[in-house]
C-alpha positions in Angstrom: 97.7 13.9 74.9 101.5 15.3 75.2 102.9 13.9 72.3 99.8 15.8 69.6 100.2 19.1 71.6 103.4 19.2 71.0 103.8 18.2 67.6 101.2 20.9 67.0 103.1 23.9 68.2 106.2 23.1 67.0 104.6 22.9 63.7 102.8 25.9 64.0 106.5 27.9 65.0 108.5 26.2 62.3 105.8 27.6 59.3 105.3 30.5 61.2 108.9 31.8 61.3 109.6 29.9 58.4 106.6 32.4 56.2 107.6 35.0 58.3 111.2 34.8 57.6 110.9 35.0 53.8 108.0 37.2 53.7 110.4 39.9 55.9 113.8 39.4 54.0 114.4 36.8 50.9 110.7 37.4 49.2 111.9 41.1 48.5 115.4 39.9 47.0 113.5 37.1 44.6 111.5 40.2 43.6 114.1 42.4 42.8 116.4 40.2 40.6 113.3 38.4 38.9 113.7 35.0 36.5 112.6 31.7 37.1 115.6 30.3 39.1 114.3 32.6 41.6 110.4 31.2 42.4 109.4 30.9 45.9 111.1 27.6 47.8 108.9 25.0 48.2 109.5 24.9 51.8 108.5 28.7 52.0 105.1 27.4 49.7 104.0 25.0 52.2 104.5 26.8 55.3 102.7 29.5 54.3 99.6 27.2 53.2 99.6 25.4 56.4 100.6 28.1 59.2 97.2 29.7 58.8 95.6 26.1 59.1 97.7 25.1 62.3 97.1 28.0 64.0 93.8 28.3 63.9 93.4 24.6 65.1 96.0 25.2 68.1 94.1 28.2 69.4 90.6 26.9 68.5 91.9 23.7 70.7 94.0 25.1 73.2 91.5 28.1 74.5 88.1 27.1 72.9 86.8 23.3 72.7 88.8 20.3 72.5 87.8 17.0 71.1 88.1 13.3 73.0 86.7 9.8 72.9 85.7 8.1 75.4 87.5 4.9 76.4 86.2 3.6 79.3 82.6 3.1 80.7 83.1 5.2 84.3 80.9 7.4 83.3 77.9 4.7 82.6 75.3 5.1 82.1 75.8 8.9 80.8 78.6 8.7 78.8 79.0 5.8 77.0 82.5 3.5 75.1 82.2 5.3 71.7 80.7 8.7 72.9 82.9 11.7 71.0 82.8 14.7 73.2 83.3 18.5 73.0 85.5 19.7 75.9 85.0 23.5 76.9 88.7 25.0 77.2 87.9 28.4 78.6 85.6 27.4 81.5 87.9 27.2 84.3 90.6 29.2 82.7 92.8 29.7 79.7 96.1 28.1 80.0 98.9 27.0 77.5 98.9 24.5 75.4 101.6 21.8 76.4 102.2 22.3 80.5 98.8 23.2 81.1 99.5 26.6 83.1 96.8 29.3 83.9 97.8 32.7 82.5 93.2 34.0 82.2 91.5 33.0 85.2 87.8 32.6 84.5 86.1 30.3 86.6 86.4 27.4 89.0 84.3 24.2 88.5 81.1 23.6 90.0 79.9 20.3 92.4 78.3 18.1 89.6 80.8 19.5 86.3 82.0 16.4 84.5 85.6 17.3 83.6 88.6 16.2 81.9 91.7 16.2 83.9 95.3 14.4 83.5 95.2 12.4 87.2 98.1 12.9 89.1 99.1 9.3 89.2 99.0 9.3 84.8 99.8 12.5 83.9 100.7 11.2 80.4 97.0 10.9 79.8 93.4 12.7 80.2 91.1 11.2 82.3 87.1 11.9 82.4 84.8 12.1 86.2 82.7 14.6 87.7 82.9 16.8 90.7 81.4 15.9 93.8 83.5 17.6 96.6 85.3 21.0 96.6 88.0 22.5 98.5 87.1 22.0 102.4 84.1 19.7 101.7 84.2 16.5 103.9 83.5 13.7 101.2 81.8 10.3 102.6 80.8 7.1 100.5 79.4 4.4 102.6 77.3 1.8 101.4 77.5 2.8 98.1 75.9 6.6 99.6 77.8 9.6 99.1 77.5 12.1 101.9 79.0 15.4 101.5 79.6 17.9 105.0 77.9 14.9 106.4 74.4 15.2 104.5 73.9 11.6 103.1 72.5 12.4 99.1 69.0 10.7 98.3 68.5 8.4 95.7 65.8 7.8 93.3 65.5 4.0 91.9 64.8 4.7 88.0 64.9 0.3 87.1 67.2 -1.6 85.6 69.8 -0.9 83.2 70.8 -3.9 80.4 72.2 -1.4 77.8 75.7 -0.7 76.3 78.8 -1.2 78.0 78.2 -3.8 81.5 81.5 -5.5 82.4 81.5 -8.9 82.0 79.8 -11.4 83.7 77.1 -8.8 84.3 73.1 -9.1 82.8 72.2 -5.4 84.5 72.6 -2.8 86.9 70.3 -0.7 89.2 69.9 2.5 87.6 69.2 5.8 89.9 69.4 9.6 90.4 71.7 11.1 93.0 70.6 13.7 94.2 73.7 15.9 93.7 72.8 19.5 95.0 72.7 22.0 91.8 73.0 18.6 89.8 70.5 15.6 89.9 72.4 12.9 87.6 71.8 9.2 86.2 74.4 6.9 88.6 74.7 2.6 88.3 75.0 0.1 90.4 76.5 -3.4 89.5 77.8 -4.8 92.6 76.1 -5.2 96.4 79.0 -4.1 97.9 80.4 -0.7 98.0 83.5 0.1 96.3 86.2 2.2 97.5 84.5 3.1 101.2 86.2 5.9 102.9 86.2 9.8 104.2 87.8 12.2 102.8 88.6 15.9 103.5 89.3 18.4 100.1 92.0 20.2 100.5 92.4 24.1 99.3 93.2 24.0 95.4 91.8 20.7 94.9 88.9 18.4 94.0 87.3 15.4 94.4 86.0 13.2 91.7 84.0 10.5 90.9 83.0 8.1 88.2 79.1 7.9 87.4 79.4 3.7 87.1 80.1 3.7 90.6 81.6 0.1 90.7 84.1 0.7 87.6 85.6 3.6 88.3 88.9 4.0 89.3 88.7 7.5 90.7 89.5 9.7 94.0 88.2 6.4 96.0 90.2 4.5 94.6 93.9 6.5 94.1 96.3 6.0 96.6 98.9 9.2 96.3 96.8 11.4 96.4 92.2 11.5 96.8 92.1 14.7 95.6 92.6 16.1 91.8 94.8 19.5 91.8 93.7 22.5 89.9 95.9 22.6 88.0 95.6 19.1 86.3 92.3 20.7 84.6 91.8 20.5 81.6 88.0 21.4 80.7 84.4 21.1 81.1 82.7 18.6 79.3 79.5 20.0 77.4 78.8 18.0 74.3 78.1 14.3 72.5 78.8 15.3 69.0 79.2 11.7 67.7 78.8 8.0 69.1 80.8 4.9 67.5 83.2 2.6 68.6 86.2 3.6 66.5 86.8 6.7 64.5 85.7 4.8 60.9 82.5 3.7 62.6 82.9 0.2 61.7 81.6 -0.7 64.8 78.2 0.1 66.2 76.9 3.9 65.6 74.2 5.8 67.5 73.0 8.5 65.9 70.5 9.3 68.5 73.4 10.4 71.2 74.4 13.2 68.3 73.5 16.8 69.8 73.4 15.9 73.8 74.5 17.6 76.5 76.3 16.0 78.9 74.4 16.5 82.4 
């Protein structure tokens, strides 16, 4: 969230400046005078202790990996509510904290990547979906079937899914494997009719994203202002589940079998 990033940056800069100013100017004066009354101020002591910790957290979170918690069922069956995931922050370039501006280009999303981003219509929050369409692609969705540049994808029915996270009133869903080029993955169908049918041409610098839970995902098919995700809104690539429990203190369900699973 933006507010957390802002607080982290401000605290890191503040403690760093206090520590640096004391080291360059005030510490020498105290040392020259000596005496009990010239001990290090409490503010300086706290700044010296906390600055390295805050700086390390800021660097790791901004440029290496950042943790997120899955709040919805839109990426079932691959990601469940309560999954705690790690996101690679440098996969698509290094970006500044707070404004998310890229200053070092490294790579671009590939078809099938599971990405964390700030949607155009909800820039204060982070969402997670799968990249289906790349710049220039013509993406269609008809009858629960995705097509790319006029070619419908193949699907293999794997059976019935009756696990956690199904919407109210649904006892089960159809589990399929979608043969997305280069990234086959599982998807769910809950409703008999397709949700969000249409056809879209992805403009330059944008991507078309969808959730794996096709009948319960607010994704590019349903966005009204624009159906596409701008490249500058990307936050990173999801790659690992490191914990699964319903809340931060694991008072609800806890599934140790999901720990360490790679996100496909």
